[in-house]
N, CA, C and O atoms as CSV, one atom per row, in Angstrom:
chain,resi,resn,atom,element,x,y,z
A,1,MET,N,N,0.843,-1.185,0.000
A,1,MET,CA,C,0.000,0.000,0.000
A,1,MET,C,C,0.882,1.240,0.000
A,1,MET,O,O,0.893,1.980,-0.984
A,2,PHE,N,N,1.609,1.484,1.057
A,2,PHE,CA,C,2.492,2.637,1.127
A,2,PHE,C,C,3.949,2.219,1.071
A,2,PHE,O,O,4.835,3.051,1.263
A,3,GLY,N,N,4.210,0.962,0.815
A,3,GLY,CA,C,5.568,0.460,0.780
A,3,GLY,C,C,6.178,0.314,2.161
A,3,GLY,O,O,7.400,0.333,2.301
A,4,LEU,N,N,5.346,0.167,3.184
A,4,LEU,CA,C,5.837,0.003,4.550
A,4,LEU,C,C,5.982,-1.480,4.862
A,4,LEU,O,O,5.058,-2.269,4.662
A,5,GLY,N,N,7.145,-1.835,5.349
A,5,GLY,CA,C,7.373,-3.207,5.777
A,5,GLY,C,C,7.112,-3.334,7.261
A,5,GLY,O,O,6.715,-2.379,7.929
A,6,MET,N,N,7.341,-4.525,7.758
A,6,MET,CA,C,7.096,-4.787,9.171
A,6,MET,C,C,8.036,-3.964,10.054
A,6,MET,O,O,7.625,-3.480,11.108
A,7,GLN,N,N,9.264,-3.805,9.643
A,7,GLN,CA,C,10.226,-3.047,10.443
A,7,GLN,C,C,9.816,-1.582,10.567
A,7,GLN,O,O,9.915,-0.998,11.646
A,8,GLU,N,N,9.356,-0.989,9.468
A,8,GLU,CA,C,8.930,0.406,9.503
A,8,GLU,C,C,7.719,0.597,10.412
A,8,GLU,O,O,7.634,1.585,11.142
A,9,ILE,N,N,6.797,-0.339,10.366
A,9,ILE,CA,C,5.600,-0.257,11.210
A,9,ILE,C,C,5.976,-0.354,12.683
A,9,ILE,O,O,5.423,0.365,13.515
A,10,ILE,N,N,6.909,-1.237,13.008
A,10,ILE,CA,C,7.356,-1.376,14.395
A,10,ILE,C,C,8.029,-0.098,14.870
A,10,ILE,O,O,7.797,0.340,15.997
A,11,VAL,N,N,8.859,0.507,14.026
A,11,VAL,CA,C,9.537,1.752,14.397
A,11,VAL,C,C,8.511,2.861,14.633
A,11,VAL,O,O,8.627,3.617,15.598
A,12,ILE,N,N,7.524,2.961,13.770
A,12,ILE,CA,C,6.479,3.978,13.934
A,12,ILE,C,C,5.706,3.740,15.227
A,12,ILE,O,O,5.412,4.687,15.957
A,13,ALA,N,N,5.373,2.481,15.514
A,13,ALA,CA,C,4.643,2.150,16.748
A,13,ALA,C,C,5.466,2.523,17.980
A,13,ALA,O,O,4.917,3.034,18.956
A,14,LEU,N,N,6.760,2.277,17.947
A,14,LEU,CA,C,7.618,2.639,19.076
A,14,LEU,C,C,7.696,4.153,19.268
A,14,LEU,O,O,7.686,4.640,20.399
A,15,ILE,N,N,7.771,4.885,18.173
A,15,ILE,CA,C,7.811,6.351,18.258
A,15,ILE,C,C,6.503,6.873,18.847
A,15,ILE,O,O,6.521,7.759,19.702
A,16,VAL,N,N,5.371,6.336,18.400
A,16,VAL,CA,C,4.072,6.742,18.942
A,16,VAL,C,C,4.003,6.423,20.427
A,16,VAL,O,O,3.510,7.228,21.217
A,17,LEU,N,N,4.493,5.257,20.806
A,17,LEU,CA,C,4.499,4.857,22.214
A,17,LEU,C,C,5.349,5.816,23.047
A,17,LEU,O,O,4.962,6.185,24.156
A,18,LEU,N,N,6.483,6.212,22.526
A,18,LEU,CA,C,7.346,7.157,23.245
A,18,LEU,C,C,6.706,8.538,23.353
A,18,LEU,O,O,6.816,9.195,24.388
A,19,LEU,N,N,6.040,8.979,22.289
A,19,LEU,CA,C,5.447,10.314,22.282
A,19,LEU,C,C,4.237,10.413,23.209
A,19,LEU,O,O,4.106,11.377,23.963
A,20,PHE,N,N,3.363,9.426,23.154
A,20,PHE,CA,C,2.106,9.521,23.885
A,20,PHE,C,C,2.104,8.756,25.199
A,20,PHE,O,O,1.320,9.077,26.092
A,21,GLY,N,N,2.939,7.778,25.333
A,21,GLY,CA,C,2.964,6.990,26.557
A,21,GLY,C,C,1.936,5.868,26.528
A,21,GLY,O,O,0.984,5.904,25.748
A,22,GLY,N,N,2.134,4.891,27.368
A,22,GLY,CA,C,1.265,3.711,27.380
A,22,GLY,C,C,-0.137,3.984,27.866
A,22,GLY,O,O,-1.070,3.281,27.477
A,23,LYS,N,N,-0.313,4.992,28.710
A,23,LYS,CA,C,-1.641,5.277,29.256
A,23,LYS,C,C,-2.512,6.053,28.283
A,23,LYS,O,O,-3.734,5.903,28.280
A,24,LYS,N,N,-1.896,6.869,27.470
A,24,LYS,CA,C,-2.663,7.753,26.585
A,24,LYS,C,C,-3.154,7.037,25.324
A,24,LYS,O,O,-4.186,7.415,24.770
A,25,ILE,N,N,-2.442,6.025,24.866
A,25,ILE,CA,C,-2.801,5.347,23.611
A,25,ILE,C,C,-4.193,4.710,23.674
A,25,ILE,O,O,-4.963,4.894,22.732
A,26,PRO,N,N,-4.561,3.970,24.731
A,26,PRO,CA,C,-5.929,3.416,24.769
A,26,PRO,C,C,-7.007,4.502,24.727
A,26,PRO,O,O,-8.064,4.306,24.127
A,27,GLU,N,N,-6.745,5.636,25.357
A,27,GLU,CA,C,-7.708,6.734,25.324
A,27,GLU,C,C,-7.850,7.283,23.900
A,27,GLU,O,O,-8.952,7.600,23.454
A,28,LEU,N,N,-6.730,7.389,23.201
A,28,LEU,CA,C,-6.772,7.869,21.816
A,28,LEU,C,C,-7.544,6.893,20.933
A,28,LEU,O,O,-8.347,7.311,20.099
A,29,MET,N,N,-7.306,5.608,21.111
A,29,MET,CA,C,-7.998,4.600,20.303
A,29,MET,C,C,-9.494,4.575,20.618
A,29,MET,O,O,-10.318,4.363,19.728
A,30,LYS,N,N,-9.837,4.791,21.878
A,30,LYS,CA,C,-11.253,4.838,22.265
A,30,LYS,C,C,-11.945,6.013,21.576
A,30,LYS,O,O,-13.054,5.869,21.062
A,31,GLY,N,N,-11.295,7.166,21.567
A,31,GLY,CA,C,-11.844,8.335,20.889
A,31,GLY,C,C,-11.966,8.119,19.389
A,31,GLY,O,O,-12.946,8.533,18.770
A,32,LEU,N,N,-10.957,7.464,18.807
A,32,LEU,CA,C,-10.999,7.165,17.383
A,32,LEU,C,C,-12.151,6.217,17.063
A,32,LEU,O,O,-12.847,6.395,16.063
A,33,GLY,N,N,-12.350,5.211,17.911
A,33,GLY,CA,C,-13.453,4.268,17.713
A,33,GLY,C,C,-14.806,4.944,17.794
A,33,GLY,O,O,-15.703,4.639,17.008
A,34,LYS,N,N,-14.964,5.866,18.745
A,34,LYS,CA,C,-16.227,6.605,18.860
A,34,LYS,C,C,-16.464,7.458,17.622
A,34,LYS,O,O,-17.593,7.567,17.143
A,35,GLY,N,N,-15.404,8.058,17.108
A,35,GLY,CA,C,-15.543,8.877,15.906
A,35,GLY,C,C,-15.957,8.057,14.699
A,35,GLY,O,O,-16.818,8.473,13.923
A,36,VAL,N,N,-15.344,6.890,14.539
A,36,VAL,CA,C,-15.690,6.010,13.421
A,36,VAL,C,C,-17.127,5.529,13.562
A,36,VAL,O,O,-17.865,5.496,12.577
A,37,ARG,N,N,-17.534,5.157,14.773
A,37,ARG,CA,C,-18.907,4.694,15.005
A,37,ARG,C,C,-19.909,5.797,14.676
A,37,ARG,O,O,-20.939,5.544,14.052
A,38,SER,N,N,-19.602,7.012,15.099
A,38,SER,CA,C,-20.481,8.141,14.824
A,38,SER,C,C,-20.586,8.389,13.318
A,38,SER,O,O,-21.665,8.682,12.803
A,39,PHE,N,N,-19.469,8.268,12.629
A,39,PHE,CA,C,-19.470,8.448,11.175
A,39,PHE,C,C,-20.334,7.396,10.492
A,39,PHE,O,O,-21.123,7.716,9.603
A,40,LYS,N,N,-20.184,6.130,10.912
A,40,LYS,CA,C,-20.981,5.052,10.321
A,40,LYS,C,C,-22.463,5.258,10.592
A,40,LYS,O,O,-23.288,5.047,9.702
A,41,ASP,N,N,-22.816,5.671,11.815
A,41,ASP,CA,C,-24.219,5.932,12.144
A,41,ASP,C,C,-24.779,7.052,11.271
A,41,ASP,O,O,-25.918,6.979,10.811
A,42,GLY,N,N,-23.980,8.077,11.051
A,42,GLY,CA,C,-24.411,9.180,10.192
A,42,GLY,C,C,-24.626,8.728,8.761
A,42,GLY,O,O,-25.577,9.157,8.108
A,43,MET,N,N,-23.746,7.862,8.270
A,43,MET,CA,C,-23.898,7.349,6.908
A,43,MET,C,C,-25.157,6.490,6.788
A,43,MET,O,O,-25.865,6.565,5.783
A,44,LYS,N,N,-25.441,5.675,7.808
A,44,LYS,CA,C,-26.655,4.857,7.789
A,44,LYS,C,C,-27.889,5.746,7.795
A,44,LYS,O,O,-28.868,5.461,7.106
A,45,GLU,N,N,-27.844,6.821,8.572
A,45,GLU,CA,C,-28.976,7.746,8.647
A,45,GLU,C,C,-29.214,8.408,7.292
A,45,GLU,O,O,-30.359,8.561,6.867
A,46,ILE,N,N,-28.153,8.794,6.626
A,46,ILE,CA,C,-28.280,9.399,5.300
A,46,ILE,C,C,-28.858,8.388,4.324
A,46,ILE,O,O,-29.707,8.731,3.501
A,47,ASP,N,N,-28.395,7.118,4.411
A,47,ASP,CA,C,-28.909,6.071,3.540
A,47,ASP,C,C,-30.402,5.875,3.727
A,47,ASP,O,O,-31.143,5.786,2.749
A,48,THR,N,N,-30.853,5.808,4.984
A,48,THR,CA,C,-32.279,5.585,5.233
A,48,THR,C,C,-33.090,6.797,4.792
A,48,THR,O,O,-34.203,6.644,4.289
A,49,ASP,N,N,-32.546,7.997,4.973
A,49,ASP,CA,C,-33.246,9.193,4.518
A,49,ASP,C,C,-33.388,9.184,3.003
A,49,ASP,O,O,-34.443,9.538,2.477
A,50,ASN,N,N,-32.338,8.785,2.298
A,50,ASN,CA,C,-32.387,8.731,0.840
A,50,ASN,C,C,-33.387,7.694,0.364
A,50,ASN,O,O,-34.104,7.923,-0.610
A,51,LYS,N,N,-33.442,6.545,1.049
A,51,LYS,CA,C,-34.396,5.505,0.655
A,51,LYS,C,C,-35.820,5.965,0.901
A,51,LYS,O,O,-36.709,5.705,0.090
A,52,GLU,N,N,-36.044,6.655,2.030
A,52,GLU,CA,C,-37.376,7.175,2.322
A,52,GLU,C,C,-37.777,8.225,1.296
A,52,GLU,O,O,-38.928,8.256,0.860
A,53,ASP,N,N,-36.841,9.085,0.905
A,53,ASP,CA,C,-37.130,10.102,-0.100
A,53,ASP,C,C,-37.435,9.462,-1.442
A,53,ASP,O,O,-38.314,9.927,-2.168
A,54,ALA,N,N,-36.723,8.404,-1.775
A,54,ALA,CA,C,-36.929,7.736,-3.054
A,54,ALA,C,C,-38.305,7.093,-3.117
A,54,ALA,O,O,-38.946,7.103,-4.168
A,55,THR,N,N,-38.767,6.536,-2.004
A,55,THR,CA,C,-40.092,5.912,-2.014
A,55,THR,C,C,-41.191,6.952,-1.878
A,55,THR,O,O,-42.309,6.722,-2.340
A,56,ALA,N,N,-40.906,8.079,-1.261
A,56,ALA,CA,C,-41.914,9.112,-1.060
A,56,ALA,C,C,-42.045,10.017,-2.287
A,56,ALA,O,O,-43.095,10.625,-2.489
A,57,THR,N,N,-41.026,10.112,-3.086
A,57,THR,CA,C,-41.021,11.035,-4.220
A,57,THR,C,C,-42.113,10.729,-5.239
A,57,THR,O,O,-42.816,11.656,-5.642
A,58,PRO,N,N,-42.297,9.482,-5.683
A,58,PRO,CA,C,-43.354,9.246,-6.678
A,58,PRO,C,C,-44.731,9.657,-6.177
A,58,PRO,O,O,-45.520,10.213,-6.940
A,59,HIS,N,N,-45.031,9.397,-4.921
A,59,HIS,CA,C,-46.324,9.771,-4.368
A,59,HIS,C,C,-46.465,11.289,-4.336
A,59,HIS,O,O,-47.514,11.826,-4.690
A,60,ALA,N,N,-45.426,11.968,-3.918
A,60,ALA,CA,C,-45.470,13.427,-3.844
A,60,ALA,C,C,-45.606,14.025,-5.239
A,60,ALA,O,O,-46.303,15.024,-5.420
A,61,GLU,N,N,-44.945,13.423,-6.224
A,61,GLU,CA,C,-45.062,13.929,-7.590
A,61,GLU,C,C,-46.476,13.743,-8.117
A,61,GLU,O,O,-46.999,14.600,-8.829
A,62,ARG,N,N,-47.097,12.616,-7.762
A,62,ARG,CA,C,-48.475,12.404,-8.203
A,62,ARG,C,C,-49.396,13.446,-7.595
A,62,ARG,O,O,-50.283,13.968,-8.270
A,63,GLU,N,N,-49.189,13.748,-6.328
A,63,GLU,CA,C,-50.025,14.743,-5.660
A,63,GLU,C,C,-49.826,16.116,-6.291
A,63,GLU,O,O,-50.787,16.865,-6.469
A,64,ASN,N,N,-48.596,16.443,-6.626
A,64,ASN,CA,C,-48.295,17.761,-7.202
A,64,ASN,C,C,-48.689,17.844,-8.660
A,64,ASN,O,O,-48.937,18.941,-9.161
A,65,SER,N,N,-48.755,16.719,-9.361
A,65,SER,CA,C,-49.054,16.764,-10.775
A,65,SER,C,C,-50.564,16.896,-11.065
A,65,SER,O,O,-50.948,17.207,-12.192
A,66,ARG,N,N,-51.391,16.667,-10.087
A,66,ARG,CA,C,-52.833,16.842,-10.270
A,66,ARG,C,C,-53.139,18.316,-10.504
A,66,ARG,O,O,-52.645,19.206,-9.812
A,67,GLU,N,N,-53.953,18.520,-11.485
A,67,GLU,CA,C,-54.330,19.915,-11.768
A,67,GLU,C,C,-55.470,20.304,-10.845
A,67,GLU,O,O,-56.374,19.506,-10.596
A,68,PRO,N,N,-55.431,21.510,-10.343
A,68,PRO,CA,C,-56.508,21.937,-9.444
A,68,PRO,C,C,-57.831,21.991,-10.189
A,68,PRO,O,O,-57.880,22.324,-11.373
A,69,GLU,N,N,-58.884,21.664,-9.493
A,69,GLU,CA,C,-60.220,21.685,-10.094
A,69,GLU,C,C,-60.660,23.147,-10.228
A,69,GLU,O,O,-60.445,23.976,-9.343
A,70,ALA,N,N,-61.270,23.413,-11.349
A,70,ALA,CA,C,-61.747,24.767,-11.580
A,70,ALA,C,C,-63.106,24.939,-10.884
A,70,ALA,O,O,-64.050,24.203,-11.171
A,71,ASN,N,N,-63.196,25.884,-9.996
A,71,ASN,CA,C,-64.446,26.177,-9.303
A,71,ASN,C,C,-65.107,27.344,-10.004
A,71,ASN,O,O,-64.790,28.501,-9.727
A,72,SER,N,N,-66.020,27.050,-10.908
A,72,SER,CA,C,-66.691,28.124,-11.634
A,72,SER,C,C,-68.099,28.283,-11.172
A,72,SER,O,O,-68.821,29.144,-11.675
C-alpha cells in the first residue's frame, strides 16, 4: 500500500508509544473508535433518509401533478 514493511511499522509504533505513553494510547484509540462509530451511524442515517425520499417522491409527484379543479 504505502511500501511500509514490518520493520517500519514497528519503528512507527515505538515512536508513537514514546510520544504519547502507554496510558494515553488506549484513550486515543477509544476516541478514534467513537468517531468512526459516529461516522458510520451518520452514513446509515443518510442512507435511510435517501431511501425514504426515493419511495416518497413518486407519491409526492403524483399529488403535485394533479391539476386543481376549476371552481366556476
